[in-house]
C-alpha positions as CSV (number, residue, x, y, z in Angstrom):
1,M,125.4,137.0,209.5
2,T,128.2,134.5,209.0
3,L,131.7,135.5,209.6
4,V,134.5,133.9,207.6
5,R,138.0,134.1,208.8
6,V,140.5,134.6,206.0
7,T,143.9,133.1,206.9
8,Q,147.2,133.4,205.3
9,N,147.0,129.8,204.3
10,M,143.7,130.5,202.4
11,L,145.2,133.4,200.6
12,G,148.2,131.4,199.6
13,K,146.2,128.5,198.2
14,Q,143.9,130.8,196.3
15,S,146.8,132.8,194.9
16,Y,148.6,129.6,193.8
17,A,145.4,128.3,192.2
18,G,144.9,131.6,190.3
19,L,148.5,131.5,189.2
20,Q,148.2,127.9,188.0
21,V,145.1,128.9,185.9
22,S,146.9,131.8,184.4
23,M,149.9,129.7,183.6
24,N,147.7,127.0,181.9
25,R,146.1,129.6,179.7
26,L,149.5,131.0,178.8
27,A,150.7,127.4,178.0
28,T,147.6,126.8,175.9
29,S,148.2,130.0,173.9
30,Q,151.8,129.2,173.4
31,E,151.0,125.6,172.2
32,Q,148.3,126.8,169.7
33,L,150.7,129.4,168.3
34,T,153.5,126.9,168.0
35,T,151.5,124.1,166.4
36,G,149.2,126.4,164.4
37,R,146.2,124.3,165.6
38,L,143.3,125.1,167.8
39,I,142.8,121.4,168.6
40,N,145.9,119.6,169.7
41,R,144.0,116.9,171.7
42,P,140.4,115.9,171.8
43,S,140.0,117.4,175.3
44,D,140.8,120.9,173.9
45,N,137.4,120.9,172.1
46,P,135.4,117.7,172.0
47,T,132.8,119.0,169.6
48,G,135.4,120.4,167.3
49,A,137.5,117.2,167.4
50,T,134.4,115.2,166.4
51,T,133.7,117.5,163.5
52,A,137.3,117.4,162.4
53,M,137.3,113.6,162.5
54,R,134.2,113.5,160.3
55,I,135.8,116.0,157.8
56,R,139.0,114.0,157.7
57,A,137.0,110.8,156.9
58,D,135.2,112.6,154.1
59,L,138.5,114.1,152.9
60,A,140.0,110.6,152.8
61,D,137.1,109.4,150.6
62,K,137.6,112.3,148.2
63,Q,141.3,111.7,148.0
64,Q,140.6,108.0,147.2
65,H,138.1,109.0,144.5
66,L,140.8,111.3,143.0
67,R,143.3,108.5,142.9
68,N,140.8,106.1,141.4
69,A,139.9,108.8,138.8
70,S,143.5,109.3,137.9
71,D,144.0,105.5,137.5
72,A,140.9,105.3,135.4
73,Q,142.1,108.2,133.2
74,G,145.3,106.4,132.7
75,W,143.5,103.2,131.5
76,L,141.2,105.1,129.2
77,D,143.9,107.3,127.7
78,Q,146.0,104.2,127.0
79,I,143.0,102.5,125.3
80,D,142.1,105.6,123.3
81,T,145.7,106.1,122.1
82,T,145.9,102.4,121.0
83,L,142.6,102.5,119.2
84,G,143.7,105.6,117.4
85,T,146.7,103.8,116.1
86,M,144.7,100.8,115.2
87,T,142.2,102.8,113.1
88,D,145.1,104.0,111.0
89,Q,146.4,100.5,110.5
90,V,143.0,99.0,109.6
91,R,142.4,101.9,107.2
92,R,145.7,101.1,105.5
93,A,144.7,97.4,105.2
94,R,141.4,98.4,103.6
95,E,143.3,100.6,101.2
96,L,145.6,97.8,100.3
97,A,142.6,95.5,99.7
98,M,140.8,98.0,97.5
99,S,143.9,98.8,95.5
100,A,144.5,95.1,94.7
101,N,143.3,93.8,91.4
102,S,144.1,90.2,90.7
103,G,143.7,90.7,86.9
104,I,146.2,93.5,86.6
105,M,148.8,93.2,89.4
106,S,151.8,90.9,89.0
107,P,152.4,88.1,91.5
108,E,155.3,90.1,92.9
109,S,153.1,93.1,93.6
110,R,150.5,91.0,95.2
111,E,153.2,89.4,97.4
112,A,154.4,92.8,98.5
113,L,150.8,93.8,99.5
114,A,150.4,90.5,101.3
115,V,153.6,91.0,103.2
116,E,152.4,94.5,104.3
117,V,149.1,93.1,105.4
118,D,150.9,90.5,107.5
119,Q,152.9,93.2,109.1
120,I,149.8,95.2,109.9
121,R,148.2,92.1,111.4
122,Q,151.2,91.5,113.6
123,G,151.2,95.1,114.7
124,L,147.5,94.9,115.5
125,I,148.1,91.8,117.6
126,A,150.8,93.6,119.5
127,G,148.5,96.5,120.0
128,A,145.8,94.2,121.3
129,N,148.3,93.2,124.1
130,T,148.8,96.8,125.2
131,T,149.2,97.1,128.9
132,Y,148.7,99.7,131.6
133,L,150.6,99.1,134.8
134,D,151.3,95.5,133.6
135,R,147.6,94.8,133.0
136,P,146.4,94.2,129.5
137,V,143.8,96.8,128.7
138,F,141.9,94.5,126.3
139,G,142.3,91.3,128.5
140,G,139.3,91.7,130.7
141,V,140.0,90.6,134.3
142,T,142.7,88.2,133.3
143,A,145.6,87.8,135.8
144,G,148.0,87.4,132.9
145,T,150.0,89.9,131.0
146,T,148.6,89.2,127.5
147,A,145.2,89.4,126.0
148,Y,145.9,87.7,122.6
149,D,148.4,85.0,121.6
150,G,150.6,85.1,118.6
151,A,147.9,83.6,116.4
152,G,145.4,86.3,117.3
153,A,143.3,84.2,119.7
154,F,141.8,85.8,122.8
155,V,143.4,84.4,125.9
156,G,142.1,86.9,128.4
157,Q,139.2,86.4,130.8
158,S,135.8,88.0,130.1
159,S,133.6,89.4,132.9
160,P,130.2,91.1,132.9
161,T,131.6,94.0,135.0
162,G,135.2,94.1,133.8
163,V,137.7,96.4,135.5
164,V,135.9,99.2,137.3
165,R,137.0,102.2,139.4
166,T,134.8,104.0,141.9
167,V,135.2,107.7,141.0
168,A,132.5,109.1,143.2
169,E,130.1,108.0,145.9
170,G,128.0,105.3,144.2
171,A,129.6,106.0,140.8
172,K,131.6,103.3,139.1
173,V,133.2,103.5,135.7
174,R,134.5,100.6,133.6
175,V,138.0,101.3,132.5
176,D,138.8,98.3,130.3
177,V,137.6,97.1,126.9
178,E,137.5,93.4,126.3
179,G,139.2,92.3,123.1
180,P,136.3,90.6,121.4
181,A,134.3,93.8,121.7
182,V,137.0,95.6,119.6
183,F,138.4,92.9,117.4
184,G,135.5,90.6,116.9
185,D,134.8,86.9,117.8
186,D,137.9,84.8,117.2
187,T,136.1,81.6,118.3
188,A,134.0,81.9,115.1
189,A,136.9,82.9,112.9
190,D,135.3,86.3,112.5
191,S,137.8,88.5,114.2
192,M,139.8,91.3,112.6
193,F,142.9,89.2,112.7
194,D,141.1,86.4,110.8
195,H,140.0,88.9,108.2
196,L,143.6,90.2,107.7
197,A,144.8,86.6,107.4
198,A,142.2,85.9,104.8
199,L,143.1,89.1,102.9
200,S,146.8,88.0,102.9
201,T,145.9,84.6,101.6
202,A,143.6,86.0,98.9
203,L,146.3,88.4,97.7
204,R,148.8,85.7,97.3
205,T,146.3,83.4,95.5
206,A,144.9,86.2,93.3
207,N,141.4,85.4,94.7
208,Q,139.5,88.6,93.9
209,A,136.3,87.5,95.6
210,G,138.3,86.7,98.8
211,I,139.9,90.2,98.6
212,D,136.6,91.9,98.2
213,A,135.1,89.9,101.1
214,A,138.0,90.7,103.3
215,A,137.7,94.4,102.4
216,T,134.1,94.4,103.4
217,A,134.8,92.6,106.7
218,L,137.6,95.1,107.4
219,D,135.2,98.0,106.8
220,V,132.9,96.5,109.5
221,D,136.0,96.1,111.8
222,F,136.9,99.7,111.2
223,K,133.5,101.0,112.2
224,R,133.5,98.8,115.3
225,I,136.8,100.2,116.5
226,V,135.5,103.8,115.9
227,N,132.4,103.1,117.9
228,V,134.4,101.6,120.7
229,R,136.7,104.5,120.7
230,A,133.7,106.9,121.0
231,D,132.4,104.9,124.0
232,V,135.9,105.1,125.6
233,G,135.8,108.9,125.0
234,A,132.5,109.2,126.7
235,R,133.8,107.3,129.7
236,A,136.9,109.4,129.8
237,N,134.7,112.6,129.9
238,R,132.7,111.1,132.8
239,V,135.9,110.3,134.7
240,E,137.2,113.8,134.1
241,N,134.0,115.4,135.4
242,A,134.1,113.1,138.5
243,R,137.7,114.1,139.0
244,T,136.8,117.8,138.9
245,V,134.0,117.4,141.3
246,A,136.2,115.4,143.7
247,A,139.0,118.0,143.5
248,D,136.5,120.8,144.3
249,G,135.1,118.7,147.1
250,E,138.5,118.1,148.5
251,L,139.3,121.9,148.5
252,T,136.0,122.6,150.3
253,L,136.7,120.0,152.9
254,R,140.2,121.3,153.5
255,N,138.9,124.8,154.0
256,G,136.3,123.5,156.4
257,L,139.0,121.5,158.3
258,S,141.2,124.6,158.4
259,E,138.4,126.6,160.0
260,V,137.9,124.0,162.7
261,E,141.5,123.1,163.5
262,N,143.8,125.9,162.4
263,V,144.4,129.1,164.4
264,D,144.1,132.7,163.3
265,L,147.8,133.7,163.7
266,A,147.0,137.3,164.3
267,K,144.4,136.5,166.9
268,A,146.6,133.8,168.5
269,T,149.5,136.3,168.8
270,V,147.3,138.9,170.5
271,D,145.9,136.2,172.8
272,L,149.5,135.1,173.7
273,K,150.5,138.7,174.6
274,L,147.4,139.1,176.7
275,Q,148.0,135.8,178.6
276,E,151.6,136.9,179.2
277,V,150.5,140.2,180.7
278,A,147.9,138.3,182.8
279,Y,150.5,135.8,184.0
280,Q,153.0,138.6,184.9
281,A,150.2,140.3,186.8
282,A,149.3,137.1,188.6
283,L,152.9,136.6,189.6
284,G,153.1,140.1,191.0
285,A,149.9,139.8,192.9
286,T,151.0,136.4,194.3
287,A,154.3,137.8,195.4
288,R,152.6,140.5,197.3
289,V,150.1,138.2,199.0
290,V,152.5,135.4,199.9
291,R,154.8,137.4,202.2
292,P,157.7,135.9,204.2
293,S,156.5,134.8,207.7
294,L,158.3,135.4,211.0
295,L,159.6,131.9,210.8
296,D,161.4,132.8,207.5
297,F,163.3,135.5,209.4
298,L,164.2,133.2,212.3
299,R,165.8,130.5,210.1
């Protein structure tokens, strides 16, 4: 049998060590209740800290996807609004062409129609230079601020991919529409602006065959704009769906992060009270163990 001598020094050291442990626990409870977080430094919970870092990385991805989707929605909404206005303008130009009859109308009436067609053409060229955040939505990947010059020639820069936005993991959506896909090929004098210019000339010269040809060409232009607008609408729906999924994913990740990092206030309050009681008890026990020595009385 081994005998261990318990000295006053040993009692004092053990009491101080226990008091320090109790004080650390109290400090930890106070910090968690003050910050509202279970993990204030990686050493508090290494596994939880690693999980929280992974969740935050996924959360950052979701937030970026949401920002991309919002930007893509802005592009597509701008394009859709512009194309909606253009369909009305082209429809009006077709109506003017179909109402013109060189054998009946006076030169003054034909001139009035031609002037209105010219105004429609200029309005369409202005619409073709519509921008979103200082980027021409019909200019492709051009670094400039215009897609068409005053004569209706495409001055943008074409690209096989165009302007794209990543709206989900591995999901990219093109958010622009290149001008030639909407307005036709200006290099072959077969664009909508060329057709309007031809209609204006035919009206002024009373060229009924030219008026009929321009009306037919504008009908094709009208259908092309409608088809492009339908495609833009489909892309907008895809972006909206991706945006909804990203928002739901962000909410799920935030809830998961809250479970890992945030404290239960009710539980944390009870724990703090328990640690306070334990610390007060440790102080009382230490005060009884660490008694004044004879030397203290002789000082």
